[in-house]
N, C-alpha and C positions, 0 to 999 in steps of 0.2 A: 650778733653777727657781723662783721667786718665786710665793705662791698666785696671783697672776692668771694665772700659764701654764698655769693649771688650772680657771680659770674658763669654766663655762657657766651662762650667764645664761638665769632664765626672768624675763620682762621684763613690767611690770603697770601699766597706767595707772587708780592707785587710784582717781579720782573715777570716772571711768565703770565700772570695774571692781565698784568697790562702790557702784553706784545713786546716787550723790551728786547733790543738789539742783542743775541746772546754774549756781546763781548763790550766791553767798555770803550765810549766815545772817543775819539781823537784829542787830546789833550785841548786843543783849539775848537772844538766842537760847543754850539751853544746848547744847554738843558733842552731834554722835551719833557714836557711841563704833562708826565701821565700822573703823577696821583694825586692832579686834579679831579680825574676820573672818577676814583671810588668815591668820594662823595656823593655820587649818584647810586651807589650801592648801598647806604647808609639806611635808605626805606627798605630794601632789601632784608637785611641785617634784622630790623626793629621786626618787620614784618614775621618773620618763623621767630622771634619769640626771644633772638637772645640780645643782649646789651653788652659783647664785646669784642675789640675787631683784634683780632691779633694777626698782627704784620710780619710776616716773612724778613729776610733782610733789605734795607732799603737805603744803607750806606755806600758808598761808594765801593766798587768792587772789580774782580777783574773779568768773572765769569756770572757766574750763577750766582752770586751775592757771600757763599759763603768763604771767600776767599777776599778780604776784609782790607780795601790798602789805605782808610783811612773814616774813624769812627764817627767824626765831627762831622762831615760832609754827607749829604744825600747824595744818591746815585744818581750825575746828570743824565741818565737814562731812564730817569722815573721823576727829574725836577730839580727844586733846589730846597735848603732849610724854609723859606717861605712857606713850599708847596706842602709841605709835612705839615706845619706847623698850620697852615689856613685847613689840614684835613684834621689835625687835631682838636682844634676849635670846634668846627663846624660837628664832628664827632661829641665831644664834649656838651656842646647845645643842645645834643636829643639825648643825652645820659647815657651816653656809649663811650665805654672804656678804652682805650686804646694800650695795647700791649708790645712792643719791640722785640727783635729776636737781635738777640746780643754774640756774636761770636767771636770769643774772649779764650779759646783754648789755642787757637793757631789765626795766621794772616798768610795773604798771598806775598807774594816775596816782591810787588811793587811797593808795601807798606813802608812809609815815610822812615822810621826808625831799623830797620834790615836793610834797605836801599844804602841808608849810611854807613852802614855793618859791611855791607858788599864794598864799598869803597875804599873804607880807611880801616878797617881790618881791625884790631885789638885798640888799634888808636880813638876809633869809634866813642860817643859818651855812650852809645847803647850795646854795647858788647854784652852787658850782661843781659840782657832782654834775650836771650835764644842761647839754647843746650849746644856748643859743637857738637858732633857726631861725623867720627872718620873725615874724610875731605867738607864736607857737606855740613848742616843743621838738622836738628831733628823734628824728623815732619811729624805728621798727623796718618798713621795708620798706611803709611804707605802709599800715599801721596804725596809726592815731590814738588808740587806745585803748590801745598802747605804749610807752610813754618810753624812749627809750635813755639808758641813761647812761654818764658823761664818763669814759671809761676813761684820759685823761691825769691825772684828777684822783686828789690822793695819799692822799684820805677813801677815797675809793671802792676803791681796791688795796686800804686797812687793814678798809674796812667787810667785802668779800669774803672776805678771809683769817680776819677773828675768826667768821663764819659757818662758814667751813670746818673750821675748828677745834672748834665747836661741839659739831658734829657728829658730828667724825670722836673727840672724847672718849664721847662717849656709844653708839661701837659701830660706826659703819657703815665702811666699808673703802674705800671712793670717791666717786665723784663724774661722771656725765653732765653737761657741759658744753652745754645747751642754746645754741643760735646761734654756737656757739663761733667759724666763720669770718668772723663780722659783728666780731669781738675784736679788737684791734689782739695779735699774738702776745706780741711784748715784758709787755705788761700780764698774759699767762697768767703768762708766766716768771716775772716778779717775784713773784706771788701763790703760785704753785705753790711757790717754792724756798721762800718763807718757811714755809709749811704744810708740805712736806716734813721741815725740819727738823724737826718736830715729832714728824713721824707718817711717817717712812722710808717704813712699806709702804704707804701708800695709793696710790691709782692711780687716775688722771686717764683720760676716755673725752671726746672731742671731738667734738661733732655737726658734722661736715663735709661737706657735702654732694660741691665739686666744690672744681678748682686744688692748692695743691700739698700732698699730704697729710704729709710730709716732714715739712716745715718747720714744721706744727706740732707736732709733737715734737721736732726736732731748734733750733728757736729759742723753741717757746711752752714747752717743760718738760711737755707732756704725753705720756700712755702711750701712748696709744692714737688712732686715729681710725673716725669711723664709714665702712667701704667701700662709699659708694653706686655706685662703678662698677661693683664686683663683683655685688652687687645687681640694677644693670640690667642686665648682662652675660647673668647667670644664666635671668632667666625669658624677656627677648629673643632670646637666641639658640633659646631653645626653642620659643618660638612662633613665630619665622621658619624652624625646622628649619635654623639655621646654625651649626655647632659650630665655625666661625672666630671667632664671636665671641667669645667663650667665652673658647676657646684664645688670642685676643690677649688678654685683660685676661685671664687667669691669668699670662699672662708680665708684665705690668705687674704683679699682684701680686706676684708674685717680686723683683719691685725693692724692694716696700714691704717686705720679708720681711727685707730685708739691714738694714733703720735698724729694723722695729718690727714688734710683731700688731696688725692690723688687730681692729677689731672688724668682724663678721662676722653677715650675717643674710639671711634672705630674707622677711622682714617686720617691722615693727615700728608704733607707734600714728600714726604719719605717712601712714604708704603703703597702698594697696589691699591687700588681702592677698592672699597666692601661690597660696589654692588660685581665688579670682575672676580673680587677674591669668593663670594659665595655660589657652590653648583647649584645651587637651589633659588631661582630668585624671590622665593616666597619666605626665604628667611629672612632678607632684609628686613622683615616687621619685626621679627622677633629679636635679631642684634640690635636694632633702635629704640626696644621696649627698655634690653637690658642695658644702654648707657642712660638712656633718661631716667630711669629709677634708682640704681644703685648712687651707693654713695661715691663723692667726689664733685669736681670742676670740668663737665662736659665740653665738649668743644665739636665744631663741624668743620668737617672741610670744606672749602668752595666746591660748590658740583656736587658731592655727596650728597644735599638735599633733592637735588634734581638726580638721581641714580646713576649719574656719568662712570663713566667707565676709563681704565687707562691701567694698563699693567704696568709695573716696577721692572726693567729689565737692568742687570750686570754687567753695563757696559758705557762707553760712551756715548752720552745721549740718552741714556737708560729712563732717566725720567723723564722727558720730552710728553709720554703719554698719560703721565701724571698729573702734568702742570702745565695747562693747554692755556691758550690766551683765551678770555673770556670779548663776549660783548662789552660794547663802551656803555651801556646800561643794563638792567634787569627786563628792560622792553625787549631786549635783541636774545632773550633765552628760548623765548618759542611755549609751546606748549608740551612738548617732551616731558615726561617726569613729574608732572604740576600734582600728579597723585602719591607720591613720596614727599612735595613737600608742604603737602597737606596735613600728610604723615610724621613728619617732623613739627610744624606749628600744632596739628593736637598733642604732643606727645610732650613737646619743648612747654604747653600752658599747663600739664598736669606737674610739670617742675616746677614752675614759675609758681603755681597755688600750693606749693608744698618745699619751703624752701630748706624747710630742717633736713630733706633729705640729701645734703652735703655730707653729714658727719652719718647716716642713719646705715645702719650694721643690719643685713640682710638674715632672715630666720630661714632655714628651710623645712620646706615639707614634704615634696613630694621629689624622688630623685631615683630614675628606673632608667630604664633603656630605651626610652624616647621622650618623657615627661621632665620637666622639673618644674616648680615652683617653690615663690618664697613669699616671704611680706617683709614690710618696715614699719615701724610705730614710732611717733612722734611720743618721749614720756611724757614731756610739758603737756600737751592739748590729749592727747589718746587719740590724735589722726591714724589714721595709716591705710597703705598702699598693698596692694596684692598683686600678682605676677603671674601667670603661669602659663606655659610654654609647651606646647608638642610639636616636637623635632619630626615625629614620623608622619606617616602616610594612613594612619589609621585613626579610628576618634578612639580620645584616652578620656582618662580623669583624673585630675590635679587635686590632692588637699589643699586648700586653706583654711585660714582660721574662722570658726565662727563670728562672722559679724555682719552689719546693716552694709555692703558693700553694693556700692553702684559700678557698672559698667565706665567706664574712661574710656578706652580702646581696646580693639580686636574685634574680632568675630564671634566672642563666647561672651556666657552672663554666668555668674555665679549663681549656685543653689539659693532662691530664698533663704534668710535668716545662715549664709556663708555654708562651710563647711568642705564644699565641694566646688568645680567648674570643669562641666562636662566640654571637652575640645572637639571640634572638627580635625580633621588632620589638615597637619601643617597650622591649625588653627591655637593662636595667642590671648589673651586678656589679659589685661590692666585695669583693676577697680581701686576703688577711691571708698573709704569709709571716715567717718565726721567722729567717731569716737563712740563709746569704746573698743579699743581689739586687743585680744590676749597677746 
């Protein structure tokens, strides 16, 4: 197993997490060394059971970080390259991998090569870095301030390769590729092949919302993509009390696991927080039970482990509620949500003790109007995990394989010898067996 098979990420959007200004600092302003505060959160991350720090954008940008203007410079609102290097060193010393967020589909209009093109027109040496469109240049999904790079340009591929090499050489372990779905897959293949030759242990996860997930791995050279289909099925099936929706998605998820381990989540910096999304608060445990037992590379969006709430809105500033500033250290969190944090710790602990889950494919046992149960097994050792979920408000029974199950989490216990689990209203159970399991 590679290191990424053991990864469980704690995901942070640094600019908002650290309370940075909404817009870039003036050119003559001194940097604000906020990144150093993230080191104080490493104990929290490790205490959850995570071993990876997935950072949102840290490079110089105009506003929210996804309008990059210099991929080689840390945003002065966060600090300096020395601050980022120190954070990487501190994380590495604690056994924590660091993932950077690379925005290589588009850039802000103050990006050096685009500014040069704006000044010199067709005479600019960067003329082929962008795609003319009407009286302007192609932009990303209607956002006029985000100019799309020309991924057919060899110079753009050279630039992205150089950026990735630069930061991998400084100790990061991989890249989340923003808007990977918008970039031609041959471009990713070209870049990742070059970089992988120098950094064979590097890991790439592409942001892909819908479409052919596997093609981004087989044709694009990525290692993983974001599993938005499973994310949607988890909360939607719970809200609609429809286990069949999640069962269908789990079958599709299994097909992906034949090819790669998707990056799984129930929350991130772009979506309404799971505690706000679910209509029934008690369903939060069901969502987490699925996240930490199904195959894939799971992540926890900072604040979700305390059941923080926040609704994303499609307007200017609509991300503010899901990207709040955090206290300077975990001691400032207070007691609210500690029960949910402990639940994360319990379920991540189960995950840690069964690392084979990263590519385990679920076998469905009960799928009816209110109940879903499935099991996963390790072909090598015969160890197994059984999960039973009661979506409904009445007691129910779920089938599980016959085995010597031991309850690991939840409010129900499998029958002696297995075969079934009696679930209270809205009850759930995660059980383990050392083997053999059918």
